[in-house]
C-alpha distance (Angstrom), angle and dihedral (degrees) to the residues before:
residue distance angle dihedral
M1 . . .
P2 3.90 . .
A3 3.84 114.9 .
Q4 3.73 111.6 -108.7
G5 3.81 119.3 -126.2
P6 3.82 129.4 50.9
A7 3.76 113.6 5.5
K8 3.69 119.7 -116.0
Q9 3.79 114.1 -100.6
P10 3.86 114.8 -129.5
T11 3.84 129.9 -139.6
T12 3.80 108.4 -110.8
E13 3.85 123.9 -142.2
L14 3.76 132.3 178.8
D15 3.79 110.0 -142.5
T16 3.76 102.2 -147.7
R17 3.73 91.4 -172.1
Y18 3.82 88.9 76.0
S19 3.67 101.1 27.4
S20 3.76 133.4 82.9
A21 3.75 93.5 -108.1
L22 3.87 89.8 97.3
N23 3.87 94.2 42.8
S24 3.83 126.4 83.0
R25 3.83 95.2 -127.9
P26 3.79 115.1 134.6
G27 3.82 108.8 -89.7
A28 3.82 93.7 15.4
A29 3.78 95.8 110.0
D30 3.79 90.0 64.4
V31 3.83 96.8 47.1
T32 3.86 113.6 135.0
A33 3.77 136.3 -178.7
T34 3.83 115.1 -81.4
E35 3.84 110.7 -107.4
W36 3.76 116.6 -108.2
A37 3.84 88.5 -127.6
E38 3.80 89.7 61.9
A39 3.84 93.6 46.6
R40 3.84 90.1 47.2
R41 3.86 90.6 50.0
R42 3.82 90.2 52.5
L43 3.89 90.3 48.8
E44 3.79 88.2 50.6
T45 3.86 95.3 51.3
A46 3.84 101.1 32.7
E47 3.81 107.2 115.3
I48 3.78 99.6 -165.3
F49 3.85 130.3 42.0
W50 3.67 131.9 177.2
V51 3.86 115.5 -137.6
S52 3.82 119.4 -153.5
T53 3.80 116.5 -160.6
V54 3.85 131.3 169.0
R55 3.77 121.9 -118.6
P56 3.84 118.0 -136.3
D57 3.83 90.5 -103.1
G58 3.86 91.1 54.0
R59 3.78 99.8 -102.5
L60 3.72 119.1 131.5
H61 3.76 126.2 -113.8
V62 3.80 118.3 -160.6
T63 3.79 125.7 -179.8
P64 3.85 139.2 162.2
M65 3.80 120.2 -113.8
I66 3.77 145.3 150.7
A67 3.84 120.6 -101.4
A68 3.71 138.2 176.7
W69 3.81 129.5 -139.8
H70 3.84 109.7 -136.1
H71 3.87 129.3 163.2
G72 3.77 94.3 -17.2
A73 3.85 99.8 -44.1
L74 3.75 139.3 86.3
Y75 3.82 116.2 -123.3
F76 3.69 126.1 -157.1
S77 3.78 137.4 160.8
T78 3.72 140.5 -143.6
G79 3.76 139.7 176.0
V80 3.77 115.8 -84.0
G81 3.78 93.2 -116.5
E82 3.77 99.5 35.8
Q83 3.84 120.7 116.8
K84 3.78 93.0 -107.8
A85 3.82 92.7 57.3
R86 3.77 91.4 46.8
N87 3.76 91.2 48.8
L88 3.84 93.9 50.0
A89 3.78 92.6 45.2
H90 3.82 84.6 59.6
D91 3.75 98.9 40.2
G92 3.92 122.3 0.0
H93 3.78 94.6 -159.4
C94 3.83 109.1 115.5
A95 3.77 145.3 147.3
L96 3.78 128.9 -134.5
T97 3.88 115.6 -157.7
T98 3.79 129.4 -168.3
G99 3.76 134.4 163.2
G100 3.81 143.0 95.2
N101 3.70 138.1 -64.9
S102 3.80 102.4 -123.3
L103 3.76 122.6 114.7
T104 3.79 95.4 -149.2
E105 3.86 107.5 31.2
G106 3.86 134.2 41.9
L107 3.78 144.3 48.5
D108 3.82 119.1 -100.8
L109 3.80 116.3 -162.7
V110 3.82 131.9 -160.0
V111 3.82 116.0 -166.7
E112 3.82 113.9 -162.7
G113 3.73 120.8 -165.4
T114 3.73 150.1 107.8
A115 3.84 119.3 -71.7
E116 3.86 112.4 -135.5
P117 3.75 122.5 -172.8
V118 3.85 114.3 -115.1
A119 3.79 112.0 -125.2
D120 3.82 103.1 162.3
P121 3.81 109.6 98.7
A122 3.80 91.3 -151.4
V123 3.80 91.0 56.3
L124 3.81 89.8 45.5
E125 3.88 89.8 56.1
E126 3.88 88.9 49.6
V127 3.87 90.4 51.3
I128 3.83 91.3 48.4
T129 3.87 88.4 51.7
A130 3.85 90.8 47.6
Y131 3.89 91.2 50.2
E132 3.84 91.4 48.3
A133 3.83 91.7 47.9
K134 3.73 93.2 48.3
Y135 3.85 102.2 38.7
G136 3.76 99.9 29.8
A137 3.78 111.0 153.2
H138 3.89 93.0 13.1
I139 3.82 89.5 71.0
T140 3.84 104.3 15.3
S141 3.77 121.9 93.1
P142 3.88 120.5 -131.7
E143 3.85 85.0 -103.1
G144 3.74 89.4 61.8
T145 3.78 98.6 -109.8
F146 3.67 122.2 134.7
H147 3.75 95.2 -122.3
G148 3.81 88.5 -100.6
I149 3.76 97.0 -68.5
G150 3.78 93.1 118.3
D151 3.80 92.3 50.7
T152 3.74 88.9 45.8
F153 3.80 89.4 55.3
R154 3.77 92.2 45.8
K155 3.86 93.3 48.4
R156 3.79 90.7 47.1
D157 3.83 91.3 -122.1
A158 3.77 84.3 135.5
V159 3.79 131.4 37.2
V160 3.69 113.5 -124.8
F161 3.86 114.2 -154.3
A162 3.78 131.1 -162.4
V163 3.82 120.5 -151.5
S164 3.70 115.4 -165.8
P165 3.76 106.9 -165.6
A166 3.80 119.1 -109.3
T167 3.79 91.9 177.8
V168 3.87 129.8 0.2
Y169 3.77 121.3 -165.0
G170 3.81 123.1 -158.9
F171 3.76 123.4 -163.1
G172 3.86 107.8 -167.1
R173 3.74 130.4 -167.5
V174 3.84 124.7 -171.9
D175 3.82 117.4 166.0
G176 3.76 89.4 -25.9
V177 3.85 94.7 -51.5
Y178 3.75 110.4 126.6
T179 3.80 133.3 -146.9
H180 3.79 130.5 -175.6
T181 3.87 111.1 -164.7
R182 3.72 126.0 -177.6
W183 3.82 122.2 -160.0
T184 3.79 115.3 -167.0
F185 3.73 120.5 -166.4
């Protein structure tokens, strides 16, 4: 389980092999690594993530989901019997991906880490609060209830996982100038 408190700060590296720094495009000579604060802001505000897990037989499983960044980790949930839960019980290594679909603008992020089930009821309450703050009206009924997801977390009808990043990759594009940033924790 991720440690509570101040999040660990990563080392930041621009990988010029995959960035425009080696190309002659306008603006490419000035390309720099994306700041971790910007990547973290994008993780905090992204609404949809894709989680990639590995089945016991080695085949990949990829599915969209919602997730909340809280205290230096991404939190997501899945049903106890769903494929993701079975895969993560076998092998906790996974990747969560978010970004856009434009070739010339945006920042795509890939978070690699190990998913750990959240057992601490106090942390579960913090995660529920983080989900409610982030997704608000998207997953809250007019009566103000959280469509049962909070109760589902509390009753353990879903498994809540925390992924503290080991490595995060950022693939940035601004007016066709590309950056590839790696943050290592």
